[in-house]
C-alpha positions as CSV (number, residue, x, y, z in Angstrom):
1,M,-97.4,-159.6,83.8
2,L,-97.2,-161.0,80.9
3,R,-97.0,-164.9,80.8
4,P,-96.6,-167.0,79.2
5,R,-94.4,-165.1,76.6
6,E,-93.4,-166.0,73.3
7,L,-89.9,-165.1,72.4
8,S,-90.1,-166.9,69.1
9,R,-91.0,-170.7,68.0
10,S,-88.4,-172.1,69.6
11,L,-88.1,-169.7,73.2
12,S,-91.0,-169.3,75.5
13,L,-90.3,-167.3,79.1
14,F,-92.4,-168.1,81.6
15,P,-91.8,-166.0,85.2
16,A,-92.5,-167.0,88.4
17,E,-92.6,-165.8,91.4
18,T,-89.7,-166.5,94.0
19,P,-88.2,-166.2,96.8
20,T,-85.2,-163.7,95.2
21,L,-83.3,-161.0,96.2
22,L,-84.9,-157.4,95.3
23,P,-86.2,-155.1,93.1
24,A,-86.8,-159.1,91.4
25,T,-89.7,-160.4,92.6
26,H,-89.6,-163.3,89.7
27,T,-87.1,-165.9,88.4
28,N,-87.8,-166.8,84.3
29,S,-88.0,-170.6,83.1
30,Y,-87.2,-170.6,79.7
31,A,-88.4,-173.5,77.1
32,V,-85.8,-173.5,74.7
33,G,-86.6,-176.0,71.7
34,A,-88.6,-175.3,68.7
35,R,-89.4,-179.5,69.0
36,D,-87.8,-181.0,71.7
37,L,-87.2,-178.4,74.7
38,L,-85.3,-178.2,77.8
39,L,-86.9,-176.4,80.4
40,V,-84.5,-174.3,82.5
41,E,-84.6,-173.0,85.7
42,P,-87.2,-175.1,87.7
43,A,-87.5,-172.0,89.9
44,T,-90.4,-171.5,92.0
45,P,-91.0,-173.0,95.6
46,N,-94.6,-171.1,95.8
47,R,-97.3,-173.8,95.8
48,A,-99.7,-171.8,93.7
49,E,-96.7,-170.7,91.2
50,Q,-95.7,-174.2,90.6
51,R,-99.4,-175.1,89.4
52,V,-99.7,-172.0,86.8
53,W,-96.3,-173.6,86.0
54,L,-97.1,-176.8,85.6
55,E,-99.9,-176.2,83.4
56,W,-97.6,-173.8,81.3
57,A,-95.2,-177.0,80.7
58,R,-98.3,-179.0,79.6
59,S,-99.6,-176.6,76.7
60,L,-96.2,-177.0,75.0
61,P,-97.2,-180.0,73.2
62,S,-100.4,-178.5,72.0
63,Q,-97.6,-176.6,69.7
64,G,-95.4,-179.5,68.5
65,R,-93.4,-179.2,71.4
66,R,-91.9,-182.0,73.5
67,A,-89.8,-181.3,77.1
68,V,-87.1,-183.8,77.3
69,A,-85.0,-182.7,80.4
70,I,-85.0,-179.7,83.6
71,V,-82.0,-178.2,83.4
72,P,-81.1,-175.7,86.1
73,T,-78.5,-173.3,86.1
74,H,-77.2,-173.2,89.8
75,H,-78.4,-174.6,93.0
76,H,-79.7,-171.2,94.2
77,T,-83.4,-171.6,96.2
78,D,-84.5,-169.2,93.6
79,H,-83.6,-171.1,91.0
80,V,-84.4,-175.1,91.9
81,G,-87.2,-174.1,94.5
82,G,-89.8,-175.9,92.1
83,V,-87.1,-179.2,91.2
84,A,-88.3,-182.1,92.7
85,V,-92.1,-181.5,91.9
86,F,-91.7,-180.4,88.1
87,S,-89.5,-183.5,88.0
88,Q,-91.9,-185.7,89.5
89,E,-95.1,-184.2,87.8
90,L,-93.8,-184.2,84.1
91,G,-91.3,-187.3,84.4
92,L,-88.6,-185.1,83.3
93,P,-85.0,-186.1,84.4
94,V,-82.8,-183.2,86.0
95,W,-79.7,-182.5,83.7
96,A,-76.7,-180.5,86.1
97,H,-73.5,-179.7,86.6
98,A,-72.0,-181.6,89.0
99,A,-71.1,-178.7,91.6
100,T,-74.6,-177.6,91.5
101,R,-75.8,-181.5,91.7
102,D,-73.7,-181.8,95.3
103,R,-75.5,-178.6,96.3
104,M,-79.5,-179.8,95.6
105,T,-81.5,-181.5,97.2
106,G,-85.3,-183.2,96.2
107,A,-84.3,-184.3,92.9
108,P,-81.3,-186.8,91.3
109,V,-79.4,-185.5,88.5
110,S,-79.5,-188.2,85.6
111,R,-76.9,-186.4,83.6
112,L,-73.9,-184.1,84.1
113,L,-73.6,-181.2,82.2
114,N,-70.0,-180.2,81.6
115,D,-68.4,-176.8,79.7
116,G,-68.3,-177.7,76.6
117,D,-71.0,-180.5,76.1
118,L,-73.6,-179.9,73.2
119,I,-77.2,-180.9,73.1
120,D,-78.7,-181.6,70.2
121,L,-82.6,-180.5,70.2
122,G,-84.6,-182.3,67.5
123,G,-87.1,-180.7,65.6
124,P,-88.0,-178.8,62.4
125,D,-84.9,-176.9,61.8
126,A,-82.7,-178.9,64.6
127,E,-81.0,-176.8,67.3
128,E,-77.7,-177.0,68.8
129,W,-76.9,-175.7,72.5
130,Q,-73.7,-175.5,73.9
131,V,-73.4,-175.6,77.7
132,L,-70.7,-173.3,79.4
133,H,-69.6,-173.5,83.1
134,T,-69.6,-169.9,84.2
135,P,-68.8,-170.4,88.0
136,G,-68.3,-166.7,89.8
137,H,-71.8,-166.4,91.1
138,A,-72.0,-170.2,92.0
139,P,-69.8,-172.8,91.7
140,G,-72.1,-175.0,89.5
141,H,-73.3,-172.3,87.3
142,I,-73.9,-172.4,83.4
143,C,-75.9,-171.1,80.7
144,L,-76.5,-172.3,77.5
145,W,-75.3,-170.9,74.0
146,N,-76.8,-171.6,70.6
147,A,-73.7,-169.8,67.9
148,E,-76.1,-169.9,64.7
149,S,-79.0,-167.5,66.7
150,R,-76.1,-166.2,69.1
151,T,-78.2,-166.5,71.7
152,L,-77.4,-167.2,75.5
153,V,-79.2,-167.9,78.7
154,A,-77.3,-166.4,81.1
155,G,-78.8,-167.2,84.3
156,D,-77.4,-165.5,87.0
157,M,-74.6,-163.8,85.3
158,V,-76.6,-160.8,84.2
159,A,-80.4,-159.5,85.5
160,S,-82.0,-156.5,83.7
161,I,-83.9,-155.9,87.0
162,G,-81.6,-155.2,90.1
163,T,-78.0,-156.6,90.6
164,I,-75.9,-160.0,91.1
165,L,-75.1,-160.8,94.1
166,I,-71.2,-162.5,94.7
167,S,-71.3,-164.2,98.1
168,P,-68.3,-164.9,99.8
169,E,-69.5,-167.9,100.3
170,D,-70.3,-169.4,97.2
171,G,-69.1,-166.8,94.8
172,D,-65.7,-165.6,93.3
173,M,-65.2,-162.5,92.4
174,A,-62.0,-163.3,90.1
175,V,-63.4,-165.9,88.4
176,Y,-67.0,-163.9,88.0
177,L,-65.1,-161.3,86.1
178,E,-63.7,-163.6,84.0
179,Q,-66.8,-165.2,82.8
180,L,-68.3,-162.2,82.4
181,E,-65.5,-161.5,79.9
182,R,-65.4,-164.4,78.1
183,L,-69.4,-164.2,77.4
184,A,-68.7,-161.1,75.8
185,L,-66.2,-162.1,73.7
186,L,-69.0,-164.5,72.1
187,E,-71.0,-161.2,70.9
188,P,-74.3,-162.5,71.5
189,K,-76.9,-160.6,70.1
190,L,-79.9,-161.9,72.3
191,M,-79.7,-162.3,76.3
192,L,-81.7,-164.4,78.2
193,P,-81.6,-163.4,81.8
194,A,-83.3,-165.4,84.9
195,H,-84.5,-161.5,86.4
196,G,-86.0,-159.3,84.7
197,D,-86.5,-158.7,80.9
198,P,-84.8,-160.2,77.7
199,I,-81.5,-158.3,76.8
200,D,-81.2,-157.2,73.0
201,A,-77.7,-155.7,73.9
202,P,-75.9,-158.2,75.8
203,V,-72.2,-156.9,75.1
204,A,-73.5,-153.5,75.9
205,L,-74.5,-154.9,79.4
206,L,-72.2,-157.5,79.8
207,R,-69.0,-154.6,79.7
208,H,-70.8,-152.5,82.2
209,Y,-71.0,-155.3,84.9
210,I,-67.7,-155.4,84.4
211,A,-66.4,-151.8,84.3
212,H,-69.0,-151.2,87.1
213,R,-67.1,-154.2,89.4
214,L,-63.8,-152.1,88.8
215,A,-65.0,-149.3,89.5
216,R,-66.3,-150.7,92.9
217,E,-62.8,-152.2,93.3
218,T,-61.0,-149.3,92.7
219,K,-63.0,-147.0,95.3
220,I,-62.5,-150.8,97.8
221,I,-58.9,-150.2,97.4
222,E,-58.7,-146.4,98.2
223,A,-61.1,-146.5,100.8
224,I,-58.7,-149.0,102.4
225,S,-55.2,-146.9,101.6
226,R,-56.8,-144.6,104.4
227,F,-56.9,-146.9,107.3
228,K,-53.1,-147.4,107.7
229,S,-54.1,-149.0,111.1
230,G,-56.8,-151.4,109.0
231,V,-59.8,-151.7,109.3
232,S,-63.2,-153.8,109.5
233,L,-65.0,-154.6,106.7
234,G,-68.1,-153.3,108.6
235,E,-66.2,-150.1,108.8
236,L,-65.4,-150.2,105.1
237,V,-68.6,-150.7,104.0
238,A,-69.8,-146.9,104.7
239,V,-66.7,-146.0,103.1
240,A,-66.2,-147.8,99.9
241,Y,-70.3,-148.2,99.4
242,D,-70.9,-144.2,100.6
243,D,-72.8,-143.9,97.2
244,V,-75.7,-146.3,98.4
245,P,-78.5,-145.8,100.9
246,P,-77.5,-147.7,104.5
247,H,-79.9,-149.9,104.4
248,I,-78.4,-152.0,101.2
249,W,-74.8,-151.8,103.4
250,P,-75.7,-155.5,104.5
251,A,-76.4,-156.8,101.0
252,A,-72.9,-155.0,99.9
253,L,-71.2,-156.5,102.7
254,L,-71.3,-159.5,101.2
255,S,-70.1,-158.2,97.7
256,L,-67.0,-156.0,99.8
257,E,-66.1,-159.5,101.2
258,S,-65.9,-160.8,97.7
259,H,-63.9,-158.7,96.8
260,V,-61.9,-158.2,99.3
261,K,-60.6,-161.6,99.0
262,K,-60.3,-161.5,95.9
263,L,-57.6,-157.9,96.2
264,V,-55.7,-160.1,99.2
265,A,-55.1,-163.3,96.7
266,E,-53.9,-161.0,94.2
267,G,-51.6,-159.0,97.2
268,R,-53.2,-155.6,96.3
269,A,-54.4,-155.9,99.9
270,R,-53.7,-157.9,103.2
271,R,-56.0,-159.1,105.6
272,E,-55.2,-160.0,109.5
273,E,-57.5,-161.8,111.5
274,L,-60.5,-159.3,111.4
275,L,-58.7,-156.5,109.7
276,I,-58.2,-155.3,105.7
277,F,-54.9,-153.2,105.9
278,P,-53.1,-151.7,102.5
279,A,-50.8,-154.0,100.5
280,V,-47.3,-153.9,101.6
């Protein structure tokens, strides 16, 4: 695996091993900015990986680049596992959304990032990055958007390896789909995910994600309709996810529950204690 990877004069990628969901094994950090820069995704809790990550971060000034802040896209462990170490070692402030701050431990957040905030990065060609609050996967999830280059730092909204889990604990399936649509309408030309390679056909992938989720939702509704007297989530996953291997079902169960919560909220299914029923 090549690291770091220089994507352009103002974009560098550093994949580090993290305790993330397979098939992904690494989380990408990004140095965003040609002179003043943000270090996005202080991801790895692995001590050996942290040392290599710090070597990378400390090499950036030799390129005429100066880090001004550390920015996690959200609070999950495979995105903030190194935030305390990196902030202390580099003497850098942490900027994050309030909902990420409230769920993250180890480092104080000195600047709250809200939807629509503009981050001006000085340099030979000054860059302006807009904060997009994109909940659905996590309450405080943010993306960073550069309208001039049409580049999107996407965090866990999409991945080029594996898929994105929408858990019932942190996630909201309806909101997630809304935010995918919002990102697609921006028509990005380059999308930088937290897992996998940069994506050079972002709109097609975003549309695929939306279509895939809606197709799964249709299959779930059809599966529920077979059980007039109600069905448990455990029984339902075997029917609604019969196209994936059974060893995937424990993870699928989390996505299934998020889909069911959405359907119940929309009045397209109903739930009584542990059973799900077709809508009346």
